[in-house]
C-alpha positions as CSV (number, residue, x, y, z in Angstrom):
1,M,7.5,-19.0,-51.6
2,R,9.4,-20.1,-54.7
3,T,12.6,-22.0,-53.7
4,D,16.2,-21.4,-54.5
5,K,16.5,-23.0,-57.9
6,D,13.2,-21.7,-59.4
7,A,13.5,-19.2,-62.2
8,A,11.1,-16.4,-62.8
9,P,10.6,-15.2,-66.4
10,F,13.4,-12.7,-66.2
11,G,15.7,-14.1,-63.5
12,D,15.6,-15.9,-60.2
13,G,12.5,-15.5,-58.1
14,D,14.4,-15.3,-54.9
15,E,16.5,-12.3,-53.9
16,V,20.3,-12.6,-53.8
17,P,21.4,-13.4,-50.2
18,S,22.5,-10.1,-48.6
19,N,23.3,-10.9,-45.0
20,H,27.1,-10.6,-44.7
21,S,27.1,-10.0,-41.0
22,G,29.1,-12.2,-38.6
23,N,26.1,-13.2,-36.6
24,P,25.9,-16.9,-35.6
25,H,24.0,-19.2,-37.9
26,I,21.3,-21.5,-36.5
27,G,23.1,-24.4,-38.1
28,D,26.2,-23.7,-36.1
29,L,24.3,-24.3,-32.9
30,I,23.5,-28.0,-33.5
31,Q,26.9,-29.0,-34.8
32,G,28.3,-31.8,-32.7
33,I,25.0,-32.8,-31.3
34,S,24.3,-36.5,-32.0
35,R,21.2,-36.6,-34.3
36,R,19.8,-39.5,-32.4
37,H,19.0,-37.1,-29.6
38,V,17.1,-34.6,-31.8
39,I,13.7,-36.2,-31.2
40,T,11.1,-34.5,-33.3
41,G,7.6,-35.4,-32.4
42,G,5.0,-33.0,-30.9
43,M,4.8,-35.0,-27.6
44,A,8.3,-36.5,-27.7
45,M,11.3,-35.4,-25.7
46,G,13.4,-33.1,-27.9
47,M,16.8,-31.8,-28.0
48,L,16.2,-29.7,-24.9
49,A,16.1,-32.8,-22.7
50,F,19.4,-33.9,-24.1
51,L,20.9,-30.5,-23.4
52,G,19.7,-30.6,-19.8
53,V,17.3,-27.6,-20.0
54,S,13.7,-27.3,-19.2
55,V,11.3,-28.7,-21.8
56,P,8.0,-27.1,-22.8
57,R,5.0,-28.8,-21.2
58,A,3.7,-30.1,-24.6
59,C,7.2,-31.4,-25.5
60,N,7.7,-33.2,-22.2
61,A,4.3,-34.7,-21.8
62,G,5.2,-38.0,-23.5
63,A,8.4,-38.5,-21.6
64,A,6.9,-39.8,-18.4
65,Q,4.9,-42.3,-20.4
66,G,8.0,-43.7,-22.2
67,L,7.0,-41.8,-25.4
68,L,3.9,-43.9,-25.7
69,K,1.7,-42.7,-28.6
70,Q,-1.8,-41.4,-28.0
71,P,-4.8,-42.5,-30.1
72,S,-4.5,-41.2,-33.6
73,S,-6.7,-38.4,-35.0
74,L,-5.4,-39.0,-38.5
75,T,-8.1,-41.3,-39.7
76,F,-7.4,-41.1,-43.5
77,A,-5.2,-43.5,-45.5
78,A,-2.0,-41.8,-46.5
79,V,-1.6,-40.7,-50.1
80,A,1.3,-42.3,-51.9
81,V,4.1,-40.3,-53.6
82,T,3.1,-39.5,-57.2
83,R,4.1,-37.3,-60.1
84,A,0.6,-37.4,-61.7
85,D,-0.6,-34.1,-63.2
86,T,-3.6,-33.9,-60.9
87,V,-4.5,-33.3,-57.2
88,T,-4.5,-36.5,-55.3
89,V,-6.3,-36.8,-52.0
90,P,-7.2,-39.8,-49.8
91,E,-10.0,-42.2,-50.6
92,G,-13.3,-40.8,-49.3
93,Y,-12.4,-37.2,-50.2
94,Q,-13.1,-34.9,-53.2
95,A,-10.9,-32.2,-54.5
96,K,-12.2,-29.6,-57.0
97,A,-10.4,-26.7,-58.6
98,F,-12.0,-23.3,-57.8
99,I,-11.4,-19.7,-58.8
100,P,-8.3,-20.3,-61.0
101,W,-6.2,-17.4,-62.2
102,G,-8.5,-15.2,-64.5
103,T,-11.8,-16.0,-62.7
104,P,-14.0,-12.9,-62.9
105,I,-14.8,-11.6,-59.4
106,C,-15.7,-7.9,-59.6
107,G,-16.5,-5.0,-62.0
108,S,-18.0,-6.2,-65.3
109,Y,-16.9,-9.8,-64.6
110,P,-14.9,-10.3,-67.8
111,A,-14.5,-13.9,-68.8
112,Y,-11.1,-15.5,-68.8
113,R,-9.5,-16.2,-72.2
114,D,-7.1,-19.1,-72.5
115,D,-5.0,-17.5,-75.2
116,G,-3.7,-14.8,-72.9
117,S,-5.6,-12.0,-74.7
118,N,-7.4,-10.5,-71.6
119,T,-6.6,-6.8,-71.2
120,A,-4.9,-5.2,-68.3
121,E,-8.2,-3.7,-67.2
122,E,-9.9,-7.1,-67.4
123,Q,-7.1,-8.6,-65.3
124,A,-7.8,-6.0,-62.7
125,Q,-11.3,-7.6,-62.3
126,Q,-10.2,-11.2,-62.3
127,T,-8.3,-13.3,-59.8
128,G,-4.5,-12.7,-60.0
129,M,-1.8,-15.1,-60.9
130,H,-0.2,-17.7,-58.6
131,H,-2.4,-18.0,-55.5
132,D,-0.7,-18.1,-52.1
133,G,-1.7,-17.2,-48.5
134,M,-5.4,-17.3,-47.9
135,H,-8.1,-16.9,-45.3
136,Y,-11.9,-17.6,-45.2
137,F,-14.0,-14.8,-43.5
138,P,-17.5,-15.9,-42.7
139,I,-20.0,-13.4,-44.1
140,D,-21.1,-12.7,-40.5
141,A,-17.6,-11.9,-39.3
142,Q,-17.5,-8.2,-40.0
143,N,-16.6,-7.4,-36.4
144,G,-14.4,-10.4,-35.7
145,K,-15.1,-14.1,-35.6
146,G,-18.2,-15.4,-37.5
147,H,-19.8,-18.8,-37.9
148,N,-21.3,-18.9,-41.4
149,S,-19.8,-21.9,-43.2
150,E,-21.8,-21.6,-46.3
151,H,-21.3,-18.0,-47.3
152,G,-18.2,-15.9,-46.9
153,L,-15.2,-14.0,-48.3
154,L,-12.2,-15.9,-49.5
155,V,-9.2,-13.5,-49.5
156,L,-6.0,-14.6,-51.1
157,N,-2.5,-13.4,-52.2
158,H,-1.0,-13.6,-55.6
159,E,2.8,-14.0,-55.3
160,Y,4.2,-13.4,-58.7
161,I,3.6,-13.9,-62.5
162,D,4.7,-16.2,-65.3
163,A,4.8,-13.6,-68.1
164,P,5.1,-16.2,-70.9
165,L,1.6,-17.5,-69.9
166,L,0.1,-14.1,-69.1
167,H,0.3,-12.8,-72.7
168,P,-0.6,-14.5,-76.0
169,N,3.1,-14.8,-77.1
170,G,5.0,-13.9,-73.9
171,P,6.3,-10.5,-73.0
172,S,7.6,-8.1,-75.7
173,L,11.2,-7.1,-75.3
174,V,13.8,-5.4,-77.5
175,D,17.4,-5.4,-76.2
176,G,16.2,-6.2,-72.7
177,K,13.6,-3.3,-72.7
178,R,9.9,-3.6,-72.5
179,T,8.1,-2.2,-75.5
180,V,4.3,-2.6,-74.8
181,P,3.0,-0.6,-71.8
182,E,-0.3,-2.6,-71.8
183,E,1.6,-5.8,-71.1
184,V,3.3,-4.3,-68.1
185,R,0.0,-2.9,-66.8
186,K,-1.5,-6.4,-67.0
187,E,1.5,-7.8,-65.1
188,I,1.1,-5.2,-62.4
189,N,-2.6,-6.0,-62.2
190,A,-1.9,-9.8,-61.9
191,H,-0.1,-9.2,-58.6
192,G,-1.7,-8.3,-55.3
193,V,-4.7,-9.7,-53.5
194,S,-8.2,-10.9,-54.4
195,V,-11.3,-10.6,-52.3
196,V,-13.8,-13.1,-53.5
197,E,-17.4,-13.5,-52.2
198,I,-18.3,-17.2,-52.4
199,H,-21.2,-19.4,-51.2
200,R,-22.1,-23.0,-51.1
201,T,-24.9,-24.2,-53.4
202,P,-27.5,-26.7,-52.4
203,N,-25.7,-29.5,-54.1
204,G,-22.5,-28.8,-52.1
205,D,-20.5,-27.0,-54.7
206,W,-18.9,-23.6,-54.1
207,E,-19.3,-20.7,-56.5
208,V,-18.5,-17.0,-56.8
209,V,-21.3,-14.6,-55.9
210,G,-22.0,-12.3,-58.9
211,N,-22.5,-8.6,-58.5
212,S,-20.8,-8.8,-55.1
213,K,-20.6,-5.6,-53.1
214,F,-17.4,-7.1,-51.5
215,G,-15.5,-8.4,-54.6
216,R,-12.3,-6.5,-55.1
217,R,-8.8,-6.6,-56.5
218,I,-5.9,-4.9,-54.8
219,T,-2.9,-4.8,-57.2
220,A,0.6,-3.5,-57.5
221,A,-0.9,-0.1,-58.4
222,T,-3.6,0.3,-55.7
223,P,-3.2,3.5,-53.6
224,M,-2.2,2.8,-50.0
225,E,-1.4,4.6,-46.8
226,I,1.7,4.4,-44.7
227,Q,1.3,4.3,-40.9
228,G,3.5,3.7,-37.9
229,P,6.9,5.1,-36.8
230,A,8.2,5.4,-40.4
231,R,5.3,7.4,-41.7
232,G,6.6,10.7,-43.2
233,H,10.2,9.6,-42.9
234,A,12.7,11.2,-45.2
235,L,13.6,7.8,-46.5
236,L,10.0,7.4,-47.7
237,R,9.7,10.6,-49.7
238,T,9.1,10.2,-53.4
239,R,7.9,12.1,-56.4
240,Y,4.5,10.4,-55.8
241,S,4.5,11.2,-52.1
242,P,6.7,14.1,-51.2
243,D,5.7,13.8,-47.6
244,G,6.3,10.1,-47.3
245,T,2.8,9.1,-46.2
246,A,1.3,7.4,-49.3
247,T,2.3,4.8,-51.8
248,R,1.1,2.6,-54.6
249,G,0.6,-1.1,-54.7
250,T,1.6,-4.3,-52.9
251,Q,3.5,-7.1,-54.7
252,N,5.2,-10.4,-54.3
253,N,2.6,-11.3,-51.7
254,C,3.3,-14.7,-50.3
255,G,2.1,-15.8,-46.8
256,N,-0.6,-13.9,-45.1
257,G,-2.2,-13.3,-41.7
258,F,-5.5,-12.2,-40.2
259,T,-6.1,-10.0,-37.2
260,P,-8.1,-10.7,-34.1
261,W,-10.4,-7.9,-35.2
262,G,-11.3,-9.5,-38.6
263,T,-9.0,-7.9,-41.2
264,Y,-6.7,-9.5,-43.7
265,L,-2.9,-9.0,-43.7
266,T,-0.9,-9.5,-46.8
267,C,2.9,-9.8,-46.6
268,E,5.4,-8.4,-49.1
269,E,8.2,-11.0,-49.6
270,N,10.7,-11.0,-52.5
271,W,9.9,-7.4,-53.6
272,A,13.5,-6.2,-54.0
273,G,13.9,-7.8,-57.4
274,Y,11.1,-5.6,-58.9
275,F,13.4,-2.5,-58.6
276,A,16.6,-1.4,-60.3
277,S,19.2,1.2,-59.3
278,K,22.1,2.2,-61.5
279,D,23.8,4.1,-58.7
280,S,27.3,2.7,-58.1
281,E,27.0,3.0,-54.3
282,K,23.7,1.9,-52.9
283,P,22.5,3.0,-49.4
284,R,21.9,0.2,-46.9
285,E,18.2,0.3,-47.3
286,L,18.7,-0.9,-50.9
287,G,22.0,-2.9,-50.7
288,R,21.1,-4.9,-47.6
289,Y,17.9,-5.9,-49.3
290,G,19.4,-7.0,-52.6
291,V,18.2,-4.2,-54.9
292,G,20.5,-4.6,-58.0
293,S,21.2,-2.7,-61.2
294,S,18.5,-4.5,-63.1
295,S,15.0,-5.7,-62.2
296,R,13.2,-9.0,-62.6
297,Y,10.6,-7.9,-65.1
298,A,12.2,-4.7,-66.5
299,W,9.1,-2.6,-65.8
300,E,11.3,0.4,-65.2
301,T,12.5,0.4,-68.8
302,L,9.2,2.0,-70.0
303,D,8.6,5.7,-70.0
304,G,5.9,7.2,-67.7
305,D,5.6,7.7,-64.0
306,E,3.6,4.4,-63.5
307,F,6.7,2.5,-64.7
308,Q,9.6,4.8,-63.7
309,R,8.7,4.3,-60.1
310,F,10.5,1.0,-60.3
311,D,13.8,2.8,-61.2
312,A,15.5,3.7,-57.9
313,T,18.4,5.6,-59.5
314,R,19.0,9.1,-58.2
315,T,18.2,11.5,-61.0
316,A,17.0,14.6,-59.1
317,T,18.5,16.9,-56.5
318,D,16.4,15.4,-53.7
319,A,14.0,12.5,-53.1
320,S,10.9,14.4,-53.9
321,G,12.0,14.6,-57.5
322,D,12.7,10.9,-58.3
323,Y,12.0,7.3,-57.0
324,R,15.3,6.6,-55.1
325,N,13.1,5.7,-52.1
326,E,10.4,3.7,-53.8
327,P,11.9,0.4,-52.7
328,N,11.5,1.6,-49.2
329,H,7.8,1.5,-49.7
330,F,7.9,-2.3,-49.9
331,G,8.8,-5.1,-47.5
332,W,5.9,-4.3,-45.1
333,I,2.8,-6.0,-43.8
334,V,-0.3,-4.5,-45.4
335,E,-3.8,-4.5,-43.7
336,I,-6.9,-4.8,-45.8
337,D,-10.5,-4.6,-44.6
338,P,-12.2,-7.3,-46.7
339,F,-15.7,-6.0,-45.8
340,D,-15.1,-2.4,-46.9
341,P,-14.2,-2.3,-50.6
342,K,-13.7,1.5,-50.4
343,S,-11.1,1.2,-47.6
344,V,-7.5,2.2,-48.3
345,P,-5.0,-0.6,-47.5
346,V,-2.5,0.4,-44.8
347,K,1.2,-0.5,-44.6
348,H,2.2,-0.9,-40.9
349,T,5.8,0.1,-40.5
350,A,6.0,-0.9,-36.8
351,L,6.1,-4.5,-37.9
352,G,9.4,-4.0,-39.7
353,R,10.6,-4.1,-43.3
354,F,12.0,-7.3,-44.7
355,A,10.9,-10.2,-46.9
356,H,7.8,-11.1,-44.9
357,E,6.7,-14.6,-45.6
358,G,3.6,-14.3,-43.4
359,V,2.4,-13.1,-40.0
360,I,0.7,-15.2,-37.3
361,F,-0.9,-14.0,-34.0
362,A,-0.7,-15.5,-30.6
363,P,-4.1,-16.0,-29.1
364,A,-5.5,-12.5,-28.5
365,R,-6.8,-11.8,-24.9
366,P,-9.0,-8.8,-24.0
367,G,-7.0,-6.2,-22.1
368,K,-3.6,-7.7,-23.2
369,P,-1.2,-6.7,-25.9
370,V,-1.4,-8.4,-29.3
371,V,1.6,-10.5,-30.3
372,C,2.5,-11.7,-33.7
373,Y,5.5,-13.4,-35.5
374,S,7.0,-13.1,-39.0
375,G,9.9,-14.8,-40.8
376,D,12.3,-13.1,-43.2
377,D,12.2,-15.6,-46.1
378,S,15.7,-15.4,-47.4
379,R,18.8,-17.5,-46.7
380,N,20.5,-16.6,-43.5
381,E,17.8,-14.1,-42.4
382,Y,15.9,-13.9,-39.1
383,I,12.6,-14.5,-37.2
384,Y,10.8,-11.6,-35.6
385,K,8.2,-10.9,-33.0
386,Y,6.1,-7.8,-32.5
387,V,4.4,-6.8,-29.2
388,S,1.9,-3.9,-29.2
389,H,2.1,-1.2,-26.6
390,G,-1.7,-0.9,-26.5
391,K,-4.2,-3.5,-25.3
392,F,-6.7,-5.5,-27.4
393,R,-10.3,-4.4,-27.0
394,P,-12.7,-6.7,-28.9
395,G,-15.2,-4.7,-31.0
396,H,-13.4,-1.4,-30.9
397,A,-12.9,0.3,-34.2
398,D,-9.3,1.5,-33.3
399,N,-7.7,-2.0,-32.9
400,S,-5.8,-1.5,-36.1
401,R,-3.7,1.1,-34.3
402,L,-2.2,-1.7,-32.2
403,L,0.0,-2.5,-35.2
404,D,1.4,1.0,-35.3
405,E,2.8,1.4,-31.7
406,G,4.8,-1.5,-30.3
407,T,8.2,-3.2,-30.0
408,L,9.7,-5.3,-32.7
409,Y,12.1,-8.0,-31.5
410,V,14.4,-10.4,-33.4
411,A,15.2,-14.0,-32.2
412,R,18.5,-15.3,-30.9
413,F,18.5,-19.1,-30.5
414,N,21.1,-20.3,-27.9
415,A,22.9,-23.6,-28.1
416,D,21.5,-24.7,-24.7
417,G,18.0,-24.6,-26.0
418,S,17.1,-21.2,-24.6
419,G,16.3,-18.2,-26.6
420,D,16.1,-14.4,-26.4
421,W,14.0,-11.8,-28.0
422,L,16.2,-8.8,-28.7
423,P,14.4,-5.4,-29.0
424,L,15.0,-3.3,-32.1
425,D,14.2,-0.1,-30.3
426,I,16.2,3.1,-30.5
427,Q,15.1,3.9,-26.9
428,D,16.5,0.7,-25.5
429,P,19.9,1.0,-23.9
430,A,21.0,-2.5,-24.9
431,F,20.2,-1.7,-28.6
432,L,22.1,1.6,-28.4
433,A,25.1,-0.1,-26.9
434,A,25.1,-2.8,-29.6
435,C,24.9,0.0,-32.3
436,A,27.8,1.8,-30.6
437,A,29.9,-1.4,-30.5
438,K,29.3,-2.1,-34.2
439,G,29.8,1.5,-35.3
440,V,26.3,1.7,-36.7
441,S,23.8,4.5,-36.1
442,F,20.2,5.2,-36.8
443,T,18.6,8.7,-36.9
444,D,15.3,7.6,-35.3
445,Q,12.9,4.6,-34.9
446,G,11.7,5.0,-38.5
447,D,15.2,4.5,-39.7
448,V,15.5,1.4,-37.6
449,L,12.4,-0.1,-39.1
450,I,13.2,0.9,-42.7
451,N,16.6,-0.9,-42.1
452,T,15.2,-3.7,-40.0
453,R,17.8,-6.2,-41.3
454,T,20.7,-4.0,-40.4
455,A,19.3,-3.5,-36.9
456,A,18.9,-7.2,-36.5
457,D,22.5,-7.7,-37.7
458,V,23.7,-5.3,-35.0
459,V,22.1,-7.0,-32.1
460,G,23.4,-10.5,-33.0
461,A,20.3,-12.3,-34.1
462,T,20.6,-16.0,-35.3
463,K,20.8,-16.6,-39.0
464,M,18.1,-19.1,-40.1
465,D,17.5,-21.4,-43.0
466,R,14.9,-19.4,-44.8
467,P,12.2,-18.9,-42.1
468,E,8.8,-19.1,-43.8
469,W,5.3,-19.8,-42.4
470,G,4.6,-20.0,-38.7
471,A,1.7,-21.4,-36.7
472,V,0.7,-21.3,-33.0
473,H,-0.7,-24.4,-31.4
474,P,-4.3,-23.5,-30.3
475,E,-4.0,-25.4,-26.9
476,T,-0.3,-25.3,-25.8
477,G,0.6,-21.9,-27.3
478,E,3.8,-23.4,-28.8
479,V,5.0,-21.5,-31.9
480,Y,6.1,-23.5,-34.9
481,F,8.1,-22.2,-37.9
482,T,9.2,-23.9,-41.2
483,L,12.8,-23.5,-42.2
484,T,12.5,-24.5,-45.9
485,N,16.1,-25.0,-46.9
486,N,19.5,-23.4,-47.3
487,T,21.9,-25.0,-49.7
488,N,24.4,-22.2,-49.2
489,R,25.2,-22.9,-45.6
490,T,28.5,-24.8,-44.9
491,E,28.3,-25.0,-41.0
492,A,25.6,-26.3,-38.8
493,D,24.2,-25.0,-35.5
494,A,21.7,-26.1,-32.9
495,A,18.6,-24.6,-34.6
496,N,19.7,-25.4,-38.1
497,P,21.4,-28.8,-37.7
498,R,22.4,-29.6,-41.3
499,T,25.0,-28.2,-43.6
500,N,23.9,-27.8,-47.2
501,N,20.4,-28.1,-45.9
502,A,18.4,-29.1,-49.1
503,Y,15.6,-30.7,-47.2
504,G,14.5,-28.2,-44.5
505,H,13.0,-28.7,-41.0
506,I,10.5,-27.3,-38.6
507,I,11.5,-25.5,-35.3
508,R,9.3,-24.7,-32.4
509,W,9.5,-22.8,-29.1
510,Q,7.5,-22.1,-25.9
511,E,7.4,-18.6,-24.6
512,E,8.2,-18.0,-21.0
513,N,5.3,-15.6,-20.7
514,Q,1.8,-17.1,-21.1
515,E,0.7,-14.1,-23.1
516,H,3.7,-14.5,-25.4
517,A,4.9,-11.0,-24.6
518,G,8.1,-11.9,-22.7
519,T,11.7,-11.8,-23.9
520,R,12.7,-15.4,-23.2
521,F,11.8,-18.8,-24.7
522,T,12.9,-22.4,-24.9
523,W,13.1,-24.2,-28.3
524,N,13.8,-27.5,-30.0
525,I,13.6,-29.1,-33.4
526,F,10.1,-30.6,-34.2
527,L,10.8,-32.3,-37.6
528,L,13.7,-32.9,-40.0
529,G,12.5,-33.3,-43.6
530,G,14.2,-35.5,-46.2
531,P,14.4,-39.0,-47.5
532,Q,14.2,-42.0,-45.2
533,S,18.0,-42.0,-45.0
534,D,18.2,-38.4,-43.7
535,S,15.1,-37.4,-41.8
536,H,13.4,-37.7,-38.4
537,G,9.8,-38.3,-37.6
538,S,7.7,-38.1,-34.5
539,D,9.5,-40.9,-32.7
540,G,13.0,-40.0,-33.6
541,E,13.1,-42.6,-36.4
542,A,13.4,-41.9,-40.1
543,L,10.3,-40.8,-42.0
544,D,8.5,-43.6,-43.8
545,A,6.9,-43.9,-47.2
546,D,3.7,-42.2,-45.9
547,S,5.6,-39.1,-44.7
548,I,8.8,-38.5,-46.5
549,H,9.0,-34.9,-47.9
550,A,11.4,-32.0,-48.4
551,S,11.3,-28.2,-48.2
552,P,8.4,-27.6,-45.7
553,D,6.9,-24.2,-46.3
554,G,3.2,-23.6,-45.6
555,L,2.1,-24.2,-42.0
556,W,-1.3,-24.1,-40.3
557,F,-3.0,-25.5,-37.2
558,D,-6.6,-26.6,-37.5
559,P,-8.9,-25.9,-34.5
560,E,-8.2,-29.4,-33.0
561,G,-4.4,-28.9,-32.9
562,R,-3.4,-30.9,-36.0
563,L,-0.5,-29.3,-37.9
564,W,-0.8,-29.1,-41.7
565,I,2.5,-28.9,-43.5
566,Q,2.8,-27.9,-47.2
567,T,6.0,-28.3,-49.3
568,D,7.8,-26.2,-51.9
569,M,10.4,-28.5,-53.5
570,S,12.0,-27.5,-56.7
571,G,14.6,-28.6,-59.3
572,S,15.8,-32.2,-58.9
573,Q,13.7,-32.8,-55.8
574,L,10.7,-32.6,-58.1
575,S,12.0,-34.2,-61.2
576,S,13.7,-37.2,-59.6
577,G,14.2,-38.9,-56.3
578,P,11.8,-40.2,-53.7
579,F,9.4,-37.3,-53.1
580,G,7.2,-36.9,-56.1
581,N,5.3,-33.7,-56.6
582,N,4.9,-31.1,-53.9
583,Q,2.5,-32.2,-51.1
584,M,0.6,-31.5,-48.0
585,L,1.0,-33.6,-44.8
586,V,-0.8,-33.6,-41.4
587,A,1.0,-34.1,-38.1
588,D,-0.8,-35.0,-34.9
589,P,1.3,-33.7,-32.0
590,E,-0.7,-35.9,-29.5
591,S,0.0,-39.2,-31.3
592,G,3.2,-38.3,-33.0
593,E,1.9,-39.4,-36.4
594,L,2.7,-37.7,-39.7
595,K,0.8,-38.6,-42.9
596,R,0.7,-37.3,-46.5
597,F,-2.8,-36.0,-47.2
598,L,-2.5,-34.4,-50.6
599,V,-0.1,-34.4,-53.6
600,G,-0.4,-31.6,-56.2
601,P,0.0,-31.6,-60.0
602,V,3.3,-31.4,-61.9
603,G,5.6,-28.4,-61.2
604,C,3.3,-26.8,-58.6
605,E,3.9,-25.6,-55.1
606,V,1.2,-26.4,-52.4
607,T,0.7,-23.3,-50.4
608,G,-2.1,-21.5,-48.5
609,I,-4.8,-23.2,-46.5
610,T,-7.9,-22.2,-44.6
611,A,-11.3,-23.8,-43.7
612,T,-14.9,-23.0,-42.9
613,P,-15.8,-22.8,-39.2
614,D,-17.6,-26.2,-39.4
615,F,-14.4,-27.7,-40.8
616,R,-16.4,-29.4,-43.6
617,T,-14.7,-27.5,-46.4
618,L,-10.9,-27.1,-46.7
619,F,-9.4,-24.6,-49.1
620,V,-5.9,-25.2,-50.4
621,N,-4.0,-23.3,-53.0
622,I,-2.0,-24.8,-55.9
623,Q,0.6,-22.3,-57.2
624,H,2.5,-22.3,-60.5
625,P,1.4,-25.7,-61.9
626,G,3.7,-26.6,-64.8
627,E,6.2,-23.9,-63.7
628,G,8.4,-22.9,-66.7
629,S,5.6,-23.5,-69.2
630,T,5.3,-21.4,-72.4
631,P,2.3,-21.3,-74.8
632,D,4.1,-23.8,-77.1
633,R,5.6,-26.0,-74.3
634,L,3.1,-26.9,-71.6
635,L,4.6,-28.8,-68.7
636,S,1.2,-29.2,-67.0
637,T,-2.4,-28.6,-68.2
638,W,-3.9,-28.6,-64.7
639,P,-6.7,-27.7,-64.0
640,D,-8.3,-27.2,-67.4
641,G,-6.7,-30.1,-69.3
642,S,-6.8,-30.7,-73.0
643,G,-3.8,-28.6,-73.9
644,K,-5.0,-25.6,-71.9
645,R,-2.5,-23.3,-70.2
646,P,-1.9,-24.3,-66.6
647,R,-3.5,-22.0,-64.0
648,A,-2.9,-21.5,-60.3
649,A,-6.2,-22.3,-58.5
650,T,-7.7,-22.9,-55.1
651,V,-8.8,-26.5,-54.4
652,V,-12.0,-27.2,-52.5
653,I,-11.6,-30.4,-50.4
654,T,-14.6,-32.1,-48.9
655,R,-15.3,-35.5,-47.4
656,D,-17.9,-37.9,-48.5
657,G,-21.1,-37.6,-46.7
658,W,-20.3,-33.9,-46.0
659,R,-18.5,-34.9,-42.8
660,R,-15.8,-32.9,-41.1
661,V,-12.5,-33.1,-43.0
662,L,-10.9,-34.8,-40.0
């Protein structure tokens, strides 16, 4: 996720904050609590103990031992802060750039051209721009989990584009209007998802499998289905799909997820800026999501249906004659079967419509509902949980339907360290009562889900500091979420403890129900990022030189319960101050240690992480190196060097001797 001060080619990459409800902010909850009591380590006593409430087992384990640290599992020497234009990893490790933007992966496998002269059709056969969320599927995992660590599918998102680098001389505009359709088609094709078949060679390197039957690009123009309660809804009818059951494309895909049955989930984040509406009064499904009078890339200024769909202005007598509802086709979680290149991606409306940063599943148990979590990555937005009505049945072909029938909840974090999951369900009496009290109405459940943010406003969810990636501890079941930053907030609360929160923090909670399906939880603060003068590490003390960081974003638990934290700093945090370039750290909840493992090149974001089952190969994405570069002003030349245009890429990390990474 690109942070608040980043600028896209034609405007800010983040959407304009649109939550004007009076709901409590998470920062307000912590105001007045002495920071010395906000202990942050995985096994340390946290804020809950100070408040006199029950503490999750994993949080309380260290208390009886006087917060004694356990033996460390972080055996590497921490990497120092640096602003070098390279990827820095600990001694004894190797990091190699892999499948950078423009790598041929399917079709006729057209070669990348550094001058930006690849065509739109060629871009549709190459990896897209700005790699983000990612998952490795072993080649033997077509029905769930596999074990092959030398051959598999690497599936990754592409969040957005830098148009100046995508074309030979940047985008062509006259009076703010696009003039070259081929350029816009190329931009559309640089978005979306890449499915890349890869294998490890005898010398230990990874390479793309040529003539792959799995290699595929899903772009912002790929036909897709709409499923779930909003399928066929009046608010989804367009000229392209008069019955509201089909759509085209997925875009601004940031974090990701993967299902217990072996499919990939891509999440639509800051999609609103791709659309424009000249209507003076915008309905809540546009206004509450920040759709404005102009778009980020001005795609809608070209003639032709493929471009006019980005113009949400009402021009016809009803929705079937224009694209007033096209923005309602975005903000969903999209399921892709990586092993079936002919499959049609599905947008699951039961999971809600907002700026999805990613989606993570609680451990799936046969015969039990599936549970997953997702954050709405915008300032003062919310954290959600979904619980399926049906039960998970391993190996059954219809498991995907579990994402179409269930209950969507939004989180309320209470000042006493407790929390509530509030159902956004038109059949729920409490939800209906809240709607009546606020004078808000919904026609049906599809309306609730299309207007998820408004529904969450109504029930009194807690405003958060840009909730981004989440992760579930594989042993304790605790759920962790990054809250990257929020420089617009002026008052603190318990779950967002700092005003003008430039540095961000990580929150965690324990569900009352072992299967994660209940409606109550207890929570505390795991980590406060920042410089040594304004941060807290695992023992409640300031972070040290090996662990200072800001704007935590990406989050992932490895199989042994270590938490990997990726950062997305921007502006002055990158150009000056103590943090250096964006980085990746590892936290050990057992020992309470936190160490810096990787530092990325100049101007990049470190985002997206996955590993082979044997944990001997770690894949990490480097997004927008040299952000803000133009062909005649390169702020980074990573990974190609020698004056070449910077390219987002995956980094393959291995350890000397082909040992496990940790």
